[in-house]
N, C-alpha and C positions, 0 to 999 in steps of 0.2 A: 504494499500499500504506499502511496506517495504522500508527500507532504500536503497539509491542507493548503488551499489557495488563499492568499491574502488579498484583500480589496485594496485598491489604490486610495491613498488619502487625498481628497480634494481640500485645497487651502483656499479659503475664502479671503479676498481682499478687505482690508479694514476701511479703505478709503471709498467715499460713495462715488456713484456713476457721475460723470460730467453733466448729464442732462437732467438727472434727478436733482442734483445740487442746485442747478441753475433755473429748474422749473421750466425748461424749454423742451422742444421736440426737434429732432432732426428734419431738415427741409432741404430739398434739392436745389433751392436757389442760393442757399448760403454755402458756397464752396468751402471757405475757410473752416466752417463748422464740420464739414465732412472729412477733412483731412485727418481728424482723429482716428477715423477708421481705415486709413490708407498708409501703406509702407511707402518707401521712397521710390519703389518700382511700380506704384500705383495699384498695387494688389490689396484686397481687403484683408485686414488683419484679424486674428481670432480675439475673442472676448478677453482671454488671458492678458494680452498685450495691449488692448485697447482701455481696459479698465472699465467697460461699461457693464451694465445689467442686462439680462437676457432680453427684456422687452425692448430696450433702447438699441441693442446690437442688432436685432432683427429689423427694426425700423431704419436704422441707419444703413444696413445692406441694402434694403429696398430703395432707399433714396439714393444711394451712390449708383445703383444700377439705372435708376430713372434719370440721373444727371448724365451718366455715360450715354444713354441711349439719345438724349437731346443734344449731345456733344458739348456739354459744359466742362466736363473733365475728360482727358484721354483714357482709352483702356489700358495702354502701356506707356511707359515713359521712354522717350526718344534717348538714344545712347549718343 
């Protein structure tokens, strides 16, 4: 018989979400606000790195995709 499987410990961040703290919502028209969820290569970063709550991470992702579709931000960064 093998060893018992251990569950991974999930660490919660103590700092509040940027949008929860400011009582605002992500908006595709505000490009500077969307940069919280983008890496330097214009890829959408995970919740762990952006520091957002689940609700706002999902909304931010939706708004980033909407802004990309309207050509407000690029899909990839030029080299």
